[in-house]
C-alpha positions as CSV (number, residue, x, y, z in Angstrom):
1,M,76.5,117.7,143.3
2,E,74.5,114.9,145.0
3,I,70.9,115.0,146.1
4,L,70.3,112.7,149.1
5,E,67.5,112.2,151.6
6,L,68.7,113.2,155.1
7,E,66.9,110.4,156.9
8,N,69.0,107.9,154.8
9,I,72.3,109.4,155.9
10,K,74.1,107.6,158.8
11,S,77.4,109.5,159.1
12,L,79.4,111.4,156.5
13,P,83.2,110.8,156.5
14,Y,83.9,114.5,156.2
15,S,82.7,117.8,157.8
16,T,80.1,120.0,156.3
17,V,79.1,123.6,156.3
18,A,75.3,123.7,155.8
19,T,72.4,126.1,155.4
20,I,68.7,125.2,155.7
21,G,65.5,126.6,154.1
22,M,62.8,126.1,151.5
23,F,64.7,128.2,148.8
24,D,61.6,128.6,146.7
25,G,62.6,130.5,143.6
26,V,66.3,130.5,144.5
27,H,66.1,134.3,144.2
28,K,68.8,136.9,144.6
29,G,68.9,136.7,148.4
30,H,69.2,132.9,148.3
31,K,72.1,133.1,145.8
32,F,73.9,135.5,148.1
33,M,73.5,133.0,150.9
34,L,74.8,130.1,148.8
35,Q,77.9,132.1,147.7
36,E,78.6,132.7,151.4
37,L,78.0,129.0,152.1
38,N,80.6,128.0,149.6
39,T,83.1,130.6,150.9
40,L,82.7,129.3,154.5
41,A,83.0,125.7,153.3
42,K,86.2,126.4,151.5
43,K,87.6,128.4,154.4
44,H,87.1,125.5,156.8
45,N,88.0,122.7,154.3
46,C,84.5,121.3,154.4
47,K,81.8,120.2,152.0
48,S,79.0,122.7,151.3
49,A,75.4,121.4,151.9
50,V,71.9,122.7,151.5
51,I,69.2,121.2,153.7
52,T,65.8,121.8,152.1
53,F,62.3,120.4,152.3
54,S,60.7,118.2,149.7
55,N,57.3,119.7,150.7
56,H,56.6,123.2,151.9
57,P,56.1,123.4,155.7
58,R,52.8,125.2,155.1
59,T,51.4,122.0,153.7
60,V,51.6,120.6,157.2
61,L,51.3,123.6,159.5
62,D,48.6,125.6,157.7
63,L,45.1,124.5,158.6
64,K,43.7,126.3,155.7
65,Q,45.7,124.4,153.1
66,E,42.6,122.6,151.6
67,S,40.8,125.9,150.9
68,N,43.9,127.9,150.2
69,P,46.7,125.6,148.9
70,I,50.2,127.2,148.6
71,E,51.4,127.9,145.1
72,L,55.1,127.7,144.6
73,L,57.6,129.4,142.3
74,Q,59.3,126.2,141.4
75,T,58.9,122.5,141.3
76,N,61.3,120.5,143.3
77,E,63.3,119.5,140.2
78,E,63.5,123.2,139.1
79,R,64.6,124.2,142.6
80,Y,67.3,121.6,142.9
81,N,68.6,122.4,139.5
82,K,68.8,126.1,140.4
83,I,70.6,125.4,143.7
84,Q,73.0,123.2,141.7
85,E,74.0,126.2,139.6
86,S,75.6,127.7,142.8
87,N,78.1,124.8,142.9
88,V,77.2,123.4,146.3
89,D,78.4,119.9,147.0
90,Y,75.2,118.4,148.4
91,I,71.5,118.9,148.7
92,F,69.9,117.0,151.6
93,T,66.1,116.7,151.4
94,V,63.8,116.5,154.3
95,L,60.1,115.5,154.3
96,F,58.4,118.1,156.5
97,T,56.0,116.3,158.9
98,K,54.3,117.1,162.2
99,E,56.9,114.9,163.9
100,F,59.7,116.9,162.3
101,A,58.0,120.2,163.3
102,S,58.0,119.1,167.0
103,I,61.8,118.5,167.1
104,S,63.6,121.1,169.3
105,P,66.4,123.2,167.8
106,K,69.0,121.3,169.9
107,E,67.6,117.9,168.9
108,F,67.8,118.9,165.3
109,L,71.4,120.1,165.6
110,D,72.3,116.9,167.3
111,I,70.9,115.0,164.3
112,L,72.9,117.1,161.9
113,K,76.1,116.6,164.0
114,T,75.7,112.9,163.8
115,K,74.6,112.6,160.2
116,L,76.5,115.4,158.5
117,N,79.4,115.9,160.8
118,L,78.3,119.5,160.9
119,H,81.0,122.1,161.4
120,T,79.0,125.3,160.8
121,L,75.3,126.1,160.2
122,L,74.7,129.3,158.2
123,L,71.2,130.9,158.6
124,G,69.4,133.7,156.8
125,Y,68.8,136.8,158.9
126,D,65.1,135.8,159.3
127,N,65.5,132.1,159.4
128,S,64.8,129.7,162.3
129,F,64.3,126.0,162.8
130,G,63.0,123.6,165.4
131,N,59.9,123.8,167.6
132,P,59.2,127.5,168.2
133,N,57.5,126.9,171.6
134,N,60.7,127.2,173.6
135,N,63.6,129.6,173.9
136,E,66.3,127.2,172.6
137,F,66.7,128.9,169.2
138,K,67.3,132.3,170.8
139,E,69.8,130.9,173.2
140,I,71.7,129.1,170.4
141,I,71.8,132.2,168.2
142,T,72.9,134.4,171.1
143,K,75.7,132.0,172.0
144,G,76.7,131.4,168.4
145,E,77.5,127.7,168.9
146,Y,76.1,124.4,170.2
147,N,77.7,121.0,170.5
148,D,80.9,122.2,168.8
149,I,78.8,123.5,165.9
150,K,79.3,127.1,164.9
151,I,76.0,129.0,164.3
152,I,76.1,132.0,162.0
153,Q,73.0,134.1,161.3
154,D,73.4,136.5,158.4
155,K,72.4,140.1,159.1
156,I,72.0,141.2,155.5
157,A,68.6,141.7,153.7
158,L,68.6,142.5,150.0
159,F,66.1,144.9,148.4
160,E,64.7,145.5,144.9
161,N,62.8,148.8,144.3
162,E,62.8,149.3,148.1
163,I,61.0,145.9,148.5
164,E,62.7,143.3,150.7
165,I,63.4,140.3,148.5
166,S,61.7,137.1,149.6
167,S,59.8,134.2,148.0
168,S,56.5,135.5,149.4
169,E,57.1,139.0,147.9
170,I,57.9,137.4,144.5
171,R,54.7,135.3,144.6
172,L,52.8,138.5,145.4
173,A,54.4,140.4,142.5
174,I,53.5,137.6,140.1
175,K,49.9,137.5,141.3
176,Q,49.7,141.2,140.7
177,G,51.2,141.0,137.2
178,K,54.4,142.8,138.3
179,I,56.5,140.4,136.2
180,R,59.5,142.8,135.7
181,L,59.8,143.2,139.5
182,A,59.5,139.4,140.1
183,N,62.1,138.7,137.4
184,A,64.5,141.3,138.9
185,M,64.2,139.5,142.3
186,L,64.6,136.1,140.7
187,E,67.4,137.3,138.4
188,Q,65.7,135.3,135.6
189,E,62.4,135.2,133.8
190,Y,59.6,133.5,135.8
191,S,58.7,130.3,134.0
192,I,56.2,127.5,133.7
193,Q,57.2,124.2,132.3
194,S,54.3,122.1,131.0
195,K,52.8,120.2,128.1
196,V,50.8,121.7,125.2
197,E,47.3,120.3,124.9
198,K,44.6,120.6,122.3
199,G,42.3,123.6,123.1
200,F,39.2,125.1,121.5
201,Q,41.2,126.2,118.4
202,I,39.5,129.6,118.4
203,G,42.8,131.3,117.7
204,Q,43.2,129.2,114.6
205,T,40.0,130.7,113.2
206,L,41.2,134.2,114.0
207,G,44.5,133.8,112.3
208,F,46.4,133.5,115.6
209,P,46.9,129.7,116.3
210,T,47.9,129.3,119.9
211,A,49.6,126.7,122.0
212,N,47.3,125.8,124.9
213,I,49.6,125.2,127.9
214,V,48.4,122.8,130.6
215,L,48.1,124.5,134.0
216,P,50.7,123.0,136.3
217,N,49.6,121.8,139.8
218,N,50.7,123.8,142.9
219,K,52.7,126.3,140.8
220,I,51.8,130.0,140.9
221,I,50.0,131.3,137.8
222,P,50.5,135.0,136.9
223,K,47.6,137.4,137.1
224,N,45.0,137.1,134.3
225,G,46.0,139.2,131.3
226,V,48.2,139.4,128.3
227,Y,52.0,139.1,128.5
228,A,55.1,139.4,126.4
229,T,56.8,136.0,126.7
230,H,59.5,133.7,125.5
231,I,58.9,130.0,124.9
232,L,61.5,127.3,124.9
233,Y,60.8,124.3,122.7
234,N,63.3,121.7,121.5
235,N,66.3,123.8,122.8
236,K,65.2,126.9,120.9
237,V,63.8,130.1,122.3
238,Y,60.9,131.8,120.4
239,E,59.3,135.2,121.0
240,S,55.6,135.0,121.8
241,V,52.5,136.7,123.4
242,T,50.5,134.9,126.0
243,N,47.0,135.3,127.4
244,I,46.0,134.0,130.8
245,G,42.3,133.9,131.7
246,Y,38.8,132.8,130.9
247,R,38.4,134.1,127.3
248,P,35.5,136.4,128.2
249,T,34.7,137.2,124.5
250,F,33.8,133.6,124.1
251,Q,32.2,133.0,127.5
252,G,35.0,130.7,128.6
253,K,34.4,129.0,132.0
254,N,37.9,127.5,132.7
255,K,41.2,129.3,133.1
256,T,43.6,128.8,130.2
257,I,47.1,129.8,129.2
258,E,47.3,130.4,125.5
259,T,50.5,131.4,123.7
260,F,50.8,132.7,120.1
261,I,54.4,131.9,119.0
262,F,55.8,134.3,116.4
263,N,57.1,132.7,113.1
264,F,56.3,129.2,114.2
265,K,54.3,126.5,112.4
266,E,55.2,123.2,114.1
267,N,52.7,120.9,115.6
268,I,53.6,120.7,119.3
269,Y,50.6,118.9,120.8
270,N,51.6,116.8,123.8
271,K,55.1,118.3,123.6
272,E,56.9,119.8,126.6
273,V,57.6,123.6,126.6
274,K,58.9,126.2,129.0
275,L,57.0,129.4,129.0
276,M,58.9,132.5,130.3
277,F,57.2,135.7,131.3
278,V,58.9,139.0,130.3
279,D,56.4,141.8,130.9
280,Y,52.7,142.4,131.5
281,L,50.9,144.1,128.6
282,R,47.2,144.5,129.6
283,E,44.3,143.1,131.4
284,E,42.0,140.5,129.8
285,I,38.9,142.2,128.6
286,H,35.6,141.4,126.7
287,F,35.3,142.4,123.1
288,D,32.0,143.0,121.4
289,S,33.1,141.4,118.2
290,K,35.8,139.1,116.8
291,E,37.0,141.9,114.6
292,E,37.8,144.1,117.7
293,L,39.6,141.1,119.3
294,V,41.7,140.5,116.2
295,Q,42.7,144.2,116.0
296,Q,43.7,144.1,119.7
297,M,45.7,140.9,119.2
298,K,47.6,142.5,116.4
299,K,48.4,145.4,118.7
300,D,49.4,143.0,121.5
301,C,51.9,141.3,119.1
302,E,53.4,144.6,118.1
303,D,53.7,145.7,121.7
304,A,55.3,142.3,122.7
305,K,57.8,142.5,119.8
306,K,58.9,145.9,120.9
307,I,59.6,144.6,124.4
308,L,61.2,141.4,123.3
309,S,63.4,142.9,120.6
């Protein structure tokens, strides 16, 4: 698979079947679409292509971004790697700008026809593109083609526990601590990849030395509380328990992610790890003494081990 910037493409020597979207999370619904994309490409003897944005459209269109920035399920690298697992031939990235947002649907399809020799465009059932302030998109969908390009809009929506699967629903589930639901929609454990930094070392004094995970920028952080987790370090997965929050027992002021790794004694300061959330155990609470906290931490470890075993 190749990852290329759409603006740098002049004209491909072969035809493509493409789909377009943000694909944040590359969840169960996205995977269904990508399978369909590959099937169509093979049927028409074309290359399969995903057109996606290198920045979320909300960063341009949402006027409240400064006070309420969007938090994503994946970094670009994670998203591209996950799309690659579906065996598409190409990813074409687009920088979403106000100028791009103003392009009409027909103008955009003309661009794709020239650059990608587009044969078919596959869209999700709720997907659209181009400036919404005209009726072109509806006309194109109704007709099912434009400029010798076949336009197919999928009619299928997938559900998990009677909830329609979407990136926004997965973000909401993670924010609410419904990690099992989010993972079912993602078909994998929600994860955060970051470095370990030196923290306050309070866990060390309590007999539970923790890895202090640097909070990543613009990536959604699960609800404050305690979680059963896996942690990947140096190509090996370890069982762990993780606390997200402000350490109320010690009057903490900044949010932290602290992970106690079972049967682990290595020094991993400044090392890269991947923290994977399995289940929500309890809310973060204030304890009146260190002894009470230690007893609860022991119980958290027992509960986490039952879930992870």
